[in-house]
C-alpha positions in Angstrom: 2.0 -82.6 99.3 0.5 -80.5 96.5 0.8 -81.8 93.0 3.3 -80.3 90.6 2.2 -79.2 87.1 5.0 -81.0 85.4 4.3 -84.3 87.1 0.7 -84.6 86.0 -0.3 -87.2 83.4 -1.3 -85.5 80.2 -4.0 -86.8 78.0 -5.3 -85.8 74.6 -8.9 -86.9 73.7 -9.9 -86.6 70.1 -13.7 -86.3 69.9 -13.6 -85.1 73.5 -16.8 -83.1 73.2 -18.7 -86.2 72.3 -20.7 -88.4 74.6 -18.0 -90.9 75.7 -15.1 -88.4 75.3 -16.6 -85.8 77.7 -17.3 -88.4 80.4 -13.7 -89.6 80.0 -12.4 -86.1 80.3 -14.3 -85.5 83.5 -13.0 -88.7 85.1 -9.4 -88.0 84.1 -9.6 -84.5 85.7 -11.2 -86.0 88.8 -8.1 -88.1 89.0 -5.9 -84.9 88.9 -4.7 -85.5 85.4 -4.4 -82.9 82.6 -6.8 -83.2 79.6 -6.7 -81.5 76.2 -9.5 -82.3 73.7 -10.0 -81.6 70.1 -13.5 -81.8 68.5 -15.1 -80.3 65.4 -18.6 -80.6 67.0 -20.0 -82.5 64.1 -21.6 -84.9 66.5 -20.2 -83.6 69.8 -21.5 -80.6 71.7 -19.8 -77.8 73.6 -22.6 -78.2 76.2 -21.0 -81.6 77.2 -18.0 -79.6 78.5 -19.9 -77.1 80.7 -18.8 -78.9 84.0 -15.1 -78.7 83.1 -14.5 -75.8 80.8 -13.1 -73.6 83.7 -10.9 -76.4 85.1 -7.2 -75.1 85.0 -6.0 -78.6 84.0 -8.3 -78.6 80.9 -8.0 -77.1 77.5 -9.9 -77.6 74.3 -9.6 -76.9 70.6 -12.6 -76.7 68.2 -10.9 -78.1 65.1 -10.7 -81.2 63.0 -8.3 -84.1 63.5 -7.6 -83.6 59.8 -5.5 -80.5 60.8 -2.2 -82.4 60.8 -0.1 -79.5 62.1 -2.3 -79.0 65.1 -2.5 -82.7 65.8 1.3 -83.1 65.8 1.5 -80.2 68.3 -1.3 -81.6 70.6 0.2 -85.1 70.5 3.7 -83.8 71.3 2.3 -82.3 74.5 0.5 -85.4 75.8 1.4 -88.9 77.3 -1.6 -90.8 76.0 -4.0 -90.2 73.1 -7.5 -91.5 73.5 -8.6 -91.6 69.9 -12.4 -91.3 70.2 -13.1 -89.0 67.2 -15.1 -90.9 64.5 -18.3 -90.7 62.5 -20.8 -92.6 64.8 -24.3 -94.0 64.7 -25.9 -96.1 62.0 -28.1 -93.2 60.8 -25.2 -90.8 60.6 -23.1 -93.3 58.6 -25.9 -93.9 56.2 -26.6 -90.2 55.7 -23.0 -89.2 55.4 -21.1 -92.1 53.9 -18.2 -90.2 52.2 -17.5 -87.9 55.2 -17.7 -91.0 57.5 -15.1 -93.0 55.5 -12.7 -90.0 55.3 -12.9 -89.1 58.9 -12.6 -92.7 60.2 -9.6 -93.7 58.0 -7.5 -90.6 57.3 -8.2 -89.1 60.8 -6.8 -92.3 62.3 -3.8 -92.3 60.0 -2.9 -88.8 61.1 -3.2 -89.8 64.8 -1.1 -92.9 64.4 1.6 -91.2 62.2 2.1 -88.4 64.7 2.0 -90.7 67.8 4.5 -93.1 66.2 6.9 -90.2 65.4 6.6 -88.9 69.0 6.4 -92.3 70.8 3.0 -91.7 72.4 0.6 -94.3 73.5 -2.7 -94.5 71.6 -6.0 -96.0 72.8 -8.1 -96.5 69.7 -11.9 -96.6 70.0 -13.4 -99.3 67.7 -16.9 -100.8 67.6 -18.9 -104.0 67.8 -19.9 -103.3 64.2 -16.6 -105.0 63.4 -18.3 -108.3 63.8 -20.8 -107.6 61.1 -23.8 -109.7 60.3 -25.8 -112.3 62.1 -24.8 -115.9 61.9 -26.8 -119.0 62.9 -26.8 -119.8 66.6 -24.4 -117.1 67.5 -25.3 -114.2 69.9 -22.1 -113.5 71.8 -18.8 -112.3 70.1 -15.2 -112.5 71.3 -12.2 -110.6 70.1 -10.8 -113.2 67.7 -14.1 -114.1 66.0 -14.4 -114.0 62.3 -16.1 -111.1 60.7 -19.1 -111.5 58.3 -20.2 -108.5 56.2 -22.8 -107.7 53.6 -22.5 -106.2 50.1 -20.5 -103.0 49.6 -23.8 -101.5 48.3 -25.2 -101.6 51.8 -23.9 -98.3 53.4 -23.9 -99.5 57.0 -21.1 -102.0 56.3 -18.7 -99.1 55.4 -18.5 -98.2 59.0 -17.4 -101.7 60.0 -14.8 -101.7 57.2 -13.4 -98.3 58.1 -13.0 -99.3 61.8 -11.4 -102.6 60.8 -8.9 -100.7 58.7 -8.2 -98.5 61.7 -7.5 -101.6 63.7 -5.3 -103.0 61.1 -3.4 -99.7 60.9 -2.9 -99.6 64.7 -1.8 -103.2 64.9 0.7 -102.6 62.0 2.2 -99.6 63.8 2.5 -101.7 66.9 4.2 -104.6 65.1 6.5 -102.6 62.8 7.1 -99.4 64.7 6.6 -100.7 68.3 4.0 -98.0 68.8 2.1 -98.7 72.1 -1.5 -99.1 71.1 -4.6 -100.6 72.8 -7.8 -101.3 70.7 -11.2 -101.3 72.4 -14.5 -102.3 70.8 -17.6 -100.6 72.3 -20.9 -102.4 72.5 -23.8 -99.9 72.9 -22.5 -97.4 75.4 -25.3 -95.4 76.9 -26.1 -92.9 79.6 -26.5 -89.2 80.3 -25.6 -86.8 77.4 -26.1 -89.4 74.7 -28.0 -87.9 71.7 -30.7 -89.8 69.8 -30.0 -87.8 66.7 -27.8 -90.4 65.1 -29.9 -93.5 65.7 -29.0 -94.3 69.3 -32.0 -96.2 70.6 -32.1 -95.4 74.3 -32.2 -91.6 74.1 -34.6 -91.8 71.1 -37.0 -94.0 73.1 -36.6 -91.8 76.2 -37.3 -88.5 74.3 -40.4 -90.1 72.8 -41.6 -91.4 76.2 -41.1 -88.1 78.0 -43.2 -86.3 75.5 -45.8 -89.2 75.3 -45.2 -89.7 71.6 -45.3 -93.2 70.1 -42.1 -95.2 70.7 -40.9 -96.3 67.3 -39.4 -99.8 67.3 -37.6 -100.7 64.1 -38.4 -104.2 62.9 -40.3 -106.6 65.2 -38.5 -105.6 68.4 -37.4 -109.2 69.1 -33.8 -108.3 68.3 -31.5 -108.1 71.4 -28.8 -105.7 72.4 -26.5 -105.3 75.3 -26.2 -101.8 76.9 -23.3 -100.6 79.0 -23.3 -97.4 81.2 -20.7 -94.8 80.1 -19.2 -94.8 83.6 -18.4 -98.5 83.3 -16.9 -97.9 79.9 -14.7 -95.1 81.2 -13.5 -97.3 84.1 -12.7 -100.0 81.6 -10.7 -97.6 79.5 -8.6 -96.4 82.4 -8.0 -99.9 83.8 -6.6 -100.9 80.3 -4.4 -97.8 80.1 -2.9 -98.6 83.5 -2.0 -102.2 82.5 1.1 -102.8 80.4 -0.2 -106.2 79.4 -2.9 -104.5 77.4 -0.5 -103.1 74.9 -0.9 -104.5 71.4 -4.3 -106.2 72.3 -8.0 -105.8 71.4 -10.7 -105.8 74.0 -14.5 -105.8 74.0 -16.0 -103.3 76.4 -19.7 -103.8 77.1 -22.3 -105.4 79.4 -22.9 -109.1 78.6 -26.5 -108.9 79.8 -28.8 -108.7 76.7 -32.4 -107.4 76.4 -34.9 -107.3 73.6 -35.8 -104.0 72.1 -39.5 -104.7 73.0 -38.5 -105.2 76.6 -36.4 -102.0 76.5 -39.3 -99.9 75.2 -41.6 -101.2 77.8 -39.1 -100.6 80.6 -38.7 -97.0 79.4 -42.5 -96.4 79.4 -42.8 -97.8 82.9 -39.8 -96.1 84.4 -40.7 -92.7 82.9 -44.5 -93.0 83.7 -45.2 -92.4 80.0 -48.4 -92.8 78.2 -46.6 -93.6 75.0 -47.7 -96.6 72.9 -45.3 -98.7 70.9 -45.5 -98.7 67.1 -43.4 -100.8 64.7 -41.6 -99.3 61.7 -39.9 -101.4 59.0 -36.2 -100.9 58.7 -36.6 -99.8 55.1 -38.7 -96.8 56.2 -36.4 -96.0 59.1 -33.3 -96.1 57.1 -33.0 -97.0 53.4 -34.2 -99.8 51.1 -32.0 -102.9 51.5 -30.9 -102.0 55.0 -29.5 -105.1 56.9 -30.2 -105.3 60.6 -28.5 -107.4 63.1 -30.7 -109.6 65.4 -28.2 -110.3 68.2 -24.9 -108.9 69.3 -23.6 -109.4 72.8 -20.0 -109.0 74.1 -17.8 -111.7 75.5 -15.8 -109.7 78.1 -13.8 -112.6 79.4 -10.5 -111.1 78.1 -10.7 -107.7 79.8 -12.1 -109.3 82.9 -9.2 -111.7 83.3 -6.7 -108.9 82.7 -8.2 -106.1 84.8 -11.0 -107.5 86.8 -13.5 -105.3 85.0 -17.2 -106.1 85.2 -20.0 -103.6 84.7 -21.4 -102.1 87.9 -24.5 -100.6 86.3 -27.5 -102.7 85.0 -30.1 -101.6 82.4 -32.3 -100.1 85.1 -29.5 -97.9 86.3 -28.7 -96.8 82.7 -32.4 -95.9 82.1 -32.9 -94.1 85.3 -29.8 -92.0 85.0 -30.6 -91.1 81.4 -34.3 -90.3 82.1 -33.1 -88.1 84.9 -30.7 -86.3 82.7 -33.3 -85.6 80.0 -35.8 -84.4 82.6 -33.2 -81.9 83.9 -32.8 -80.6 80.3 
């Protein structure tokens, strides 16, 4: 029996021309749902939509989420809002502190205000930056862990604070207004289409390797990170949206397998057959004086695993191979 237009699930993705948002849009369309996106293309790209622009169940608006009138209209026409629009990347946050704060706080307020008035579900994208600084003996973080932040003079912590305020706002709307919300904290989502322009390490290393330029490792390279394929992240998002028990909760989304940045650089050199050499750059030269780096940050995904059965299908080699292939095609 053919689907009926009125019976389709309708989704709005803010920041839908971005890296994660565009992959999410593709998967929702593949599942025969309707998708509308809004993106001002500050960090997203219209090229990310080239595979879906002509899909009859897809529409897009090149505009800002600060446009309250448009946001109310778009939210009124959907069932679920995936709020992905945000200032992203450590470098972008440091270079654009005021714009980042305004976008992350007021933009989320607009989404939540309209969604609450119209009784629409919101899935709010947050970040592992919530957890903040290193602490002795701790590498893995779970959703109810304390936060530990540096001075307000260190620009990078503004991102953690704005996303924490987003979470507080969403939880307040849930408790006081009964707005159905789900909060997800991403840990280093990677894969095809991710840009290295805003400090994302894997695409930056791959671009350097494919052009045989030196791979610039910040710090000593002994710091560890956990990388999760964007396809796994999308699967996790959709599994949470389909589970009523996720409402009002916070979930880490990531891959619990960690790797040092040195090992990551060497893997990329090997898997891309590159002639690049590794050089080391102090954080102060890469960013700004007084920059505070985190040594270790790995997600505890027990909570989402217990609720939905989610566990990443793709390992670091899969992530690197698919991303290298993407950049070679470009």
